[in-house]
N, C-alpha and C positions, 0 to 999 in steps of 0.2 A: 517421296515427294507426292503430294496430293495431286489428283487430276482435276481438282477445282481450280478455276482461274483466279487471278487477281483482276478485278475490273476497275478501270479508271473511267469515271463518268465525267465527261467534258473533254473535248478534243481541241482546245486552244493551247496557248503557250504553257499554262500550268499542266495540262493534261499530257501533252507530248513530252514535256520535260520529265514528268513523273514516270511515264512509261520507260523512257531511256534510263532514268535513275534506278528503277526497279531491276532492270537487267544488270546494270553495273554493280548493284548491291548483291547480286547473286541469285535473284529469282530466275530460275530456268523452267518454271512450270508454265501452263497456259496463261496468256496475257491478253485481255480484251480491252480495247479502247473504244468508248462509245461517245459519239458526238451528234448533237441534234441538227447541225448544219450539214449540207451535202459536200462541203469543201474540205480538202485536206487542211491540217492545222496551219493557221496563218497568224500574222502579227497584227494586233489591233491598234497600237498607237499611230501608225501611219494613216489610218482611215480618215482621221480629221485633219491630216496634214498633207503628206505627199500624194496619197491617192485622190483625195478630194481636189487637190490643186491640179491634178492631171500629170504631175511629174513622174508618177509611178503607175504601172499597170498591176493588176492583181497577182500576176506571176511573181512579182518581186516581193510580195508580202508572204509568200508561202514559206513556212518554217522548215519543212522537209518535203522532198519529192517522194514519189512512190518508191523509187529505187533506194532512197535513203532509209525508208521505213522497212524495207524487206528484211534486213538482218535482225530486226527486233522480233520477228515471228509473231506479229500481232494478228489477233482476230479483230479486224477493223470494222466497226459498225457505224458508218457515217449516215446521216439522215435518220438517226434512231434516237428516240427520247426515252430516258428512264422515267417511269411513272410511280415507282414505289420502291421501298427498301424495308425488308424485315431485318431488324438489327440482330435479333437473337440468332437467326440462322444465316445471316449475311447473304440474303437472297434478294436479288434485284428483280423487279418487274419492268418489262419494256413495253413500249407503246403498242406493239403487235400482240401483246398478251403473253409473250414468252417469259418464263421465270428462269433466272440464271443464278444457281447456287454458287457462291464464291468462297474462296479461302480468305480473301480480304477485299475491301472496297476502298478506293481513294476517290473522293468527291472533289471535282474541280469544275463545277458548273457555272462559276462566275456570277454575273449579275445580268439583269434585264433592264432595258431602258424604261423609265417611267413615261407615261403619256397622259393625255387629258381625255376624259370621256367625250367631250364635244368634238374631238379630232377624229374619232372613229369613222372610217369610210369617207373621209374628206380628202379629196385630191389636192396635192400640193403641200400637205403637212407631213413632215418626216421626223423620224428619230434617227440617231446615229450610234449604233452599237455593233452591227454586223457588216460583213463585206457587202452583202446585198443592199443593206441600208445605204452605205456609202456610195455604191455605184448608182443607185436610184437618185440620190440627191445630186451627185455629180452630173448625171444626165439631165436633170431638171434645170441645173444652173448653166448648162451649155447653150449655145446658140444666141447669145446676146445678153446685155445687162438685165438683171432681174431686181425686183424689190424684195429683199430678203429680210425677214424678221426672225431673229434668233431669240427664243424665249429661254432664259436661264443664262446667267453671267458667271457661271463657275468655269472650271478649266476647259471642259469640252466646248461650251458656248463661246468662250473667248478665242479658242484656237480656230474654231470653224468660222467665226466672224472675221478673224484676221485673214484666213485663206480667201474667203469670199470677197473681201475688200481688195485684196491683191489681184483678184480676177476681174475687178472692175464693177462689181455689183453694188447697188445701193443697200447699205446694211444698217439695220437698227438692232441694237442689243438691249434687251429688256431683262431686268432682274429684280427680284424682291428686295435685295440689299442694294444700297446706293453705290457701293464700291465693288467693282468686279473682283471676283476670286477672294474676297475678304475672308470668307470662312476658312479657306485653305491657307492663305498667306498673310493675313492681317491687312489692316487698313493702309499702312505705309506703302508696302509693295503694290497693293491693289490700286492706290491712287496713281502711282507711277505708271502702271499698266493702262489705267484709264486715260491718262494724258497721251500715251502713245496711240491708243485707239482713236481718240478724238483727232489727233494730229494726222492720222491716216484717213479721216473722213467718216468714221463710224459714229452714228448717233447713239448716245447712251441714255437710257431712260430707266426710272425706277417705277415698278408697278406690277400688278398681277393681271393675268388674262381673265377677262370676264366672259368673252364670247368670240367666235370667229364669224366674220362676214363672208358670205358665199355668193357665187355666181355660177350659172351654167353656160355662160357665154365665154368661149375661149378668147375672144378678142378683148375681153375685159382684163386679161391676165396681167398686162403690163401697161405702163403709161408711155405712149409715144414710142413703142417698141414693136417691131414686126415679130410676132410669135409664130413660128412654123411648127413647133412640137406641141400637139394638142392631145397626145395619147392618153394623158391622165384625166381628160375630161369626158371620156366616153367609157362605158363599161363593156364587158365582154359581149353583150347583146347589141352594142351600138347605141345604146341610150345615153342621154346626158346624165352626168352625175355632178354633184356639188363640187365646185372648185373654190378653194380659199381665195378671197379677194381682199381680206383685211383682218386685222387683229384689234379687237376692242378691249381696252384696259378697264379696270374697275373704276377709275376716275372718269370714264367716258371718252378718253382719248382714242381716236381711231387711227390705226397705222395701216395704210394701204400695203398690200403684200401680194406678190405672185407666188412666193415660196415662204414657208414657215418651218423652221427647225426647232423642235422641242428638245432642249438640252437641260432638263429639269431634274437630273439625278437618276438614280438607278435603285433597283431592289435586288437583294441577294436571291439567287435562283434556288430557293429552298421549298417552294410550294409543293413539290412532289414528295417531300420528306415528312410523312405524317406519323411516323412511329414515335410514341411518347417518350421513348428512351433517348431521343435526340433533343437538344436545345436549339431551336431555330429562331431565337430572338436576335435580330440583326445579324443574319448569317448563321452558319453552323458552328455552334459553340464547341471548342476543343480545349484540351489541356496544353501544357507547355510543349508537349511532344507532337502536337497537331492531331491528337487522337480524339475523336468525338465519342467513341465507344470501343470496346474490344474489337480489333480487326477492322475498324472503320476510321479512316483518316480523311483530312481535308486540306486543300491548298488553294492559294490564289484569292481572288476577290471574294469568294463565298465564305472563306474561313475566318472565324473570329476566335483567336487563341490567346492564352495567358502568356503575355510577354514576360520572361523571367527577369529582365532588367528593369523594365518600367513598372512591373508589379500590378498590372491590370490588363483586362482583355482588350485587344486591338484587332481591327480589321482594316486592311489596306486595299484599295483598288489601284495598285501601281504595278507596272510591268515587271520591274526588278523583283518585287516581292513574289510575284507569281512564279518566277523561275526558282528563286532561292527556297521558297517554302515547299515547292513541289519536290525538290531534291531532298529536303529534310524529312518531309512526310514519307516519301518513298523509302528512305533508309530506315526510318523508324518502324514502318510497317513490316519490312522484311525482317528486322530484328525481332519484332514481336512474334511473327509467324515462325521464325527459326527457334525461338524459345519454346513456343507451343509444341513444335514437332519434336524437340529434344527433351521435353519434360519427362522425367522418369527413365530416360535412356541416354543420359549424358555420356559422351565419350571422354575417357580420362585424358586430361591434357588439353582438351579442346574447350575454348571459351567462347560461348555464343556472343554475337555482337550486342552491344548495349545501345539502347535508345539515348538520344541526346536532345536536350531542350533546344528549341528554335529561338535564337536571340539575335536577330539581324539589326543592323543600323538601317532603318527604312530610308529609301531613296526614291525621289520622283523628279521628273523634269517636264517642262512645257516649252514648246517653241511657238513664238508669236512674232510675226514679221521677222526681223533679223535678231530678235532677242531670244536668249536661252535662259530659262530659269532652272536652277538645280537646287534641290533641297535634301538635307539629311536630317534624320531624326523625326520628331513630332512637331509639326507646325500648326496643326488644328487644335483648338481647345486650350491654347496657352492662356495663362492669366497675366502674362507680361510679355510684351513685344517691343523690341527696340530696333528701329530701322535707321540705317545710316546711308544717305545718298552720297556716293563718292564722286559721281559725275552726272549731273542732272540731264544734260543734253544727250549724253550717250546712254542714259537710263542705267548706269552702273550703280548697283546698290547691294547692301548686305543687310539681312535681318536676323536677329537672334530671338529665340522663343523660349520662354521660361514657364515653369510650373512649380509652385510651392517652393520658390527660392532657388531652384536649380535649373540650369539651362538644359533643354531637352531637344532643341531643334535649331537649325540654321539654314538660311536660304541665300543663294547668290544669284544676282541678275547681271548678266553680261560680264562676268569676271573670267579671267584666264584660268586654264586648267590647274596650274600650279597652286594658285590661291584656293581653288575649290577643294583640292585634295587636303590642304592644310585645315580647311574649315570642317571637313568630315571628322578629323581627329578631335575636334573640340567637343563634339556631342556623341562620340562613340559610346561613352557612358555618361550619364547625367553628372554634371559638376556644379559647384556653387556658381551662382549668377555672376558675381563680380570677377571670379577667376575666368569664366567664359568670355566675359566682355573684354578683358585684357588680351586673351588669346585671339579673339576675333580681330581686335584692333591691330595686333601684331601681324596676323596673317594677311590682312588687307593693306598694310602699309609697307610690307617688305618689298624690296626692289624686284 
């Protein structure tokens, strides 16, 4: 057994799952888990839901306690950033200058929230990707109604807008596309969600941000609201800093705002991977086994891999995929390292483990108000979408997504679990469109 470690870079859901899967797969050598945040591994989906709402505290998001991590025998490096990787030697460079020669590397660095240049250094403007982001936004929204402008009407923006409205804030949701979440779920489901947001009092606008209006007067932060928290409008030296007071759109519309959330998408965290042996176009390119190069694997939001069923590269920023892909990548990495170690010295009768392609049925969900959306397969990029509203007032609906004459995805809104399980089977493998339509109709009309 080599004394070199396997290093898992990224200590969120995919990272901790990979570390555990490596041990289960038989890796008993050194194991290093590197995370750029100071926190133990935690779950991200609740950041825009339960944590932002105040229903949960950070402790409830933790995926493992220190005691639960102990049996893994980890060299745990929290608050540490990987800054480089030499693929040929499998050597990591860390932000303190340390070079870590590894037997294998599993990259699970996820994504980073996009922002706008004009927002830099501007108090009251937030992104929502990390635990610290969510706590800062929650703190700003506490203490009374705020005027919140959410820029970006995708999944994250819609979820955050729903939570803020439930908390009693004045919410405006601005997106480039006229229908919320349309890129992810299509216009039919998006329109249904738009109706729910409007019914709850959210103002929906289409537009692009041109500029932020600012003020250094804390009393200007809200309209007819007593603001007692002014910590964000002074810097460490006690001087006044610019506080957002409005969002100006490209058409000239001015939206008064005490708080702005930028939910304008994300970028795969691959900026530290400069080795030309790696393909970092839209994430880290991998084969069907989640391998980016010999001994280098990836999992989770950062990984773009060849899906063997759909026959093209895919990358998902979904919680379930992070867990499933981490387990697959870990097993395949151990299989590769075992084969390397036994090359030329095979024990008779012993068969090394084989790598297996990663071929999941993708799944994601979103909670907004009392509605739960659940989707299987591929919903984005469809060339045909059929939405059936089963109960308009209850927002119960189902949508089928097709590509090149075959059904590749299905989404349920506010449907019971039994029907949802039946819908998953429809798109477990792509089937002809008409056959899928019949099966969806059967699943949603069954008693």
